[in-house]
N, C-alpha and C positions, 0 to 999 in steps of 0.2 A: 423610412426610406432609404435608399442604397445611396452611398456615401462618396462624394467624389472630390479630388485632391486639388484640381484646376479646371474651372469652366471659362469659356470663351462665349462670353454674351453680344447678341448682336445690339448695339445700343444706340438710340435716336435721341435720348435726353426728354423723350415725351413722357406722358403719363405711367405708362405700362413699364416700359425699362427702368425708367427712374426708381421705381419701388423694387424691382427684381432684383438690383444688386444686394441692398441690405438683406431681402428675402432669402437669398440663394445662401448668404454668408450664416443666417439664422437656422437656416434648415439644413444645410449641407457642409458647414463648416469650412468651406471651400475657398480659395483664392479665386477672385474674379479678374477676368482680362474683357474690359469693353473693348469691343470693336464698331466703330461709327464709318459705314461710306459714305463719301460725298457723291451723291448721283444727281446734285445740282438743288439742293434744298436750299442753299444760299446761308441767309443769318440764322436758320434754325441750327447751324453747329456752333454758334458762338458761344463760348463758354463752356462747351461740353467737357475739355477736358479738365477742368477746375472742379468741374459738377461731379463727374464719374470717381476721381480720386477721393475727393470729400464725401462721398456717400459710399465708400467702401472699396471700389476697384483698386487692384493692387497697378495697375496701368492701362492705358487707351491707346489705341491704334486710331488714327483718324485718315482712311484710305481715299485717295482722289479717284474716282472709278468714273468719272465724265465721259472722257473719250472712249474706254472701253463699253460702257452703257451706250453711248451713240451708235459706233461702229460695228459693235458684235450683235447688239440686241435691238435697236430702234432701228437703223436701216434695214436689216431683214426683213422685220416684221412689216416695215413701209413698204418695202418692194414687193412682198407678197399680198398687200393692199388687206391685211386682216383686220377684222373688226369683230368684234363680240356684242352682239346685238346693239349694234351701231356705238359701239365703245371703242376708244382707239387703244385701249390695255395700257393705261398709264402706270398702273401699280403693278401688274401682271408681269411685265417683262424688267421690272428693276430688281424684282426678288434674286432671279438665279445669278447675275453677277456678284451680289451682295454676298448670298449664300457662298458662292464659290470661293470668294476671299475669306470667308469664315473658315471654310474647310483648309484653306491654305495656312491663315494663321494659328489654328487649331494644332496642325501638323508640327508648325515650327516650334510652338510653345510647349509640346506634349501634353496637349489637355486632354482630361479622359472622357469630356463633353462639350457638344453647343448647345447652347440655350437661347430661345428666342420668345418674344412677347407678345406673339399673335393669340388671339382669342380661341375658344374650341369651334366658335360659330363662323369663323370666317375663312376664306380661301387663302390667306396669306401663309398659316401653318402648313398646308398641302405645298405651297411653291417651295417655302423653305427646306422642309423635310425631304421631297422628293429630290430636290439638286445636292442635299447632303447624301441621301442613299446613293446617289448616282456617281458622287466624287468620291465619297468615303464610308460605303457599306458598314465599314466596322465603328464607326463613330456612334456613341451614344448620344440621344438626343433630350433635353428638357425641356418642356413646355406648361409654364406654371400656371398658367390659365386652365390648365385641364385637370390640376390636382390640388391647386391650393383652396382655401375657403372663402376668397375675396369672390362676390358674385358681381360686381357693377363698379362702374366707373366713380360712382359716388362713394363707394366703399375703398377704392383705391386711394381716393383723395383723403379720406379718414387716414388711412394707413402713411399715406406720406406726410401728413400733418404730424402724427403721433411720433413719427421718427425725422421730423425737421428737414425735410427733404423739400426744395424749392420747385416751384412749379410755376410754369407761364400762363397757366389757364386757370379759371375759375369756375365754380359749378355752373354760371351763367353761360360762358363762351366754350364749353367742355365738349365741342363737335370733334368726332373722330376725323382726323384729315392725314393725308399722305401727300407730302411733296416732294417731285423731283423737277427735273430738267425738262420734261414731258408736260407735266399735268400737276392739278392740286384737286385733290378730291375732298368732299366733304359729306359725312355721314352723322347721323344722331340727332339728339334734341329735337325739335319742331319738324326735323327733314323724316324722322319715323313715319310721320303720315302723311301718306300720300297725296292728303287732301290739301295740305299747306303748301301755299305757294312759297318758293325759297326766298329769304332775306336779302335779295341781293346786294342791296346796300351795305348790308353787316358782314357779310361773308365773303364777297370777292376778293380777292390779292392779286391776282395776274391781270386782271384788266376791268373794264366795265360793261354794263347792262348796255344792250343796242339803244336805250332810251338816251344814255348818256354820252353815246358817242358822238365824235364832231359830224357837222351837218355836211361837210367835204369829204368826198371820197380821196381814198390812198390807192396810188398804183403801184404794184410791184411786180417785177419780173424774176422769177426763179429758172436756175440753170441745172439740168440735170445730165448727168455722163452714167449711162447703164443703170437707170433707175437711183441713181444716188444721187440727191440735191447738193450740187458744189458751188453756187454761186448766187448771189441776192444784186439785181439790177447790176450785174455785170463785173460785180466784185466778188473773186474767188474767198470762200471761208471754209474754215474746218468745220466740221459738225457742230461743234457744240456752240460755237459763236453764232453760226447760222439759226440754230433752234431757239438763243435767246433774242437775237434781233427779231426773229419772226413772232416769239411772244409776245415781245414791246409793241410791234405793230397791229399785231392780231389782238392785243389786249385792249389797246386804245380805243379799236373800233368796234370792239363788242364780240370778237369772234370766238367760237370754239365753248361756249355753254352747251351742257348737256345735262337734262335732269330727266333721269330714267329709274324704272323699277327693272332690277336685273335679277337674274337669275343664278343664285352662287351655286358655286361644284358641291356644296355642301346638303343642298335641296333646299333651300328656302329661298324666297323672295327678298330683295334690300334695296332700298331707295338710297339712292345718292347722286349729289350733283358734282360734276366733274367742269372744271377749267383746263380746256387743251387748246390754247390760240395759236400757237406756232405748229402744232401737229396736225389741228384741221386744217391749216391752209397746204401743209405739203401733203396731206392725202388728197386733199383737192386738186391740186396741181398736179401730182403724180397720175390720178385717174384720168384726167384731162389728157396728158401726154398719151399715155396708153391708148385714148381712143383713136388716135393718129397712127400710132406704131406698130400695134398688135393686130393681128388677122382674127376674123370673128371666131374660128373656132378655140384658137389659142385663149382668146379674152374671156369667152364663156366657160371655157373648163377651168381657166386660172380662177374663176370667180368661186367654182366648187371647192378647190384646193385653198382659195381662202378663208373659207368658212371653217376646215380642218385647222387650219393653220391656227386661227384665233380659238378655238376650243384647246389645242395644245398648250398654248402660251397662258390662256386663262387658268387651266387647269393644274399650272406648274410642270408641264412634261416638256420642258425646253430640251433639257438633254436626255432625248429619245431618237432611236433611228429614224424614226418615220418623221418629226422634225428637219433632221438633217436631208431624207431623201427628199422631201419638199423642197428644201433651198435647193438643191441641185436645180430641181424643175423652174423653180422661180427664177434662179440666176441665168439659165437658159432663155427663158422668156424675156429678159432684161437687157440683152445684148443690143436690142436697138431701141431703148427706151431713154433717147438723148434728145436734148433739144431745149426750148425756152417756152414756159407758160407764163404768160403776162395778166395779171389780176387786178379786178376791183375791190378793195375791201370798203364796204360802207354798211354801217348799222347793223353788224351782225351777220352781214351775206358777203358770200365771195361769188363775186361776177367776173364771168371769162370774159378777158379783153384783149384775144389773140392767141394762138399757140402755132409754133413751127417747129419743125425737126428735118434732119436730113435723111432720115428713114423714114419719112411719113408716107402712108399707104393710101393716102386720100390724093385722088387725082382730080383736078377740077375739068379738065377735058373730058372725064368719062362722067362725071356728076353733073354738068352743065344742065340747064333747063334751055339754054340757048342751042344754036344750031352746032353740030359735032359730027369729025370724020372718024369716031373710033368705036362708036356703038351701033349696032343694027337694032332698031326696035322691034322689028319683025322676029327676030329670034326669041324675043320673049314669048310669044306665042307657042312656039315648041317646047319650051321650058314648060308653061303653066299645064300643057297637055299632059306631059310626063310627070310633073309634080302631083297633078291633081287626078292623075288615072286611078289610084287608089279608092278615092271619094266617088268618081265616077262609077267604077264598077259594085261598090257597095250601094249606092243608091240603084243601080239597073238591077241587082240581086233583091233589095227591098220592094220595089216594085212589081218585081216578077212573082215574089212571095204572097202579096196582098192579093192577087189574081189566083 
């Protein structure tokens, strides 16, 4: 194998990256610099510095990316209304800011290569590497899962035990998880069979199942300015704090559980269970506000754009001209998406409880079933005659041809 002097490793302290440090040193004889990105995974970062150094890293960077993650990646995706197969893209848009910081540190340290612990079956390898190619096209990339002789997570645990590497998981709790400020994903073990109902009582970390949620509803009001959530119940909050508070409120009310079989970029189907309590609330509130503030043609076209935006994010194509161009379109649509959305959270449900906006296009005077002075119902006759003219002409022709 090609030899490297210094490698920067995307390090989470999980199973994959824990064994990669000694594996890199064994196979390349290189210095390993670990980089851990704090995108809101909380206690998962505890003890990382000591563990990285003990397992062979020369140093470790622990970078707080939460603010950048929210403002530069989550908010644009929320404003776009992007969902991939009904999934709110929790892992997908966390990878570009992490890879961006990896590139910055690799350049600073004069590293020969960047290494990641993504498997050859997953989407994350694409997301990391496309970002690296976009920001540092000259940088070498090492992906151990595509070249080593380890074939399973069980064999990874064997390697860790042989090298005395401490792990936080066991063979029985060896779910593949990804946690950040926005979501928590669960894959593997019994979840690999779509016939199995998830063991929510065992796997949930951000909240509870709807059955375990309180019998009393929780009311909240979210305020938006130009498509960005800025306050909760009248209190101005930064993005990180707002999401954290909504995660807590949504989690305790059983909000944001998703069990899907999705189509991975690499071609296979994958079953995953996702917890996105705060994000689910924000998407719902944003969509409700847009029903008031966007005209029909813009709203319908934006839905088409949202689909493409979601595919770009899911496929790791964040740093592309098309994503930037769509952002420009989305930002224009968000100029009037300002207002308050009141919601009722109850046992997994998000129920609308009232929406207001200074830019509302809804007119009670026009829409009313009562008497009004602004709409002449007789005008509808001419509209229907013109709107239905192609149908009428076609029917007349069909009738003529039958004779």
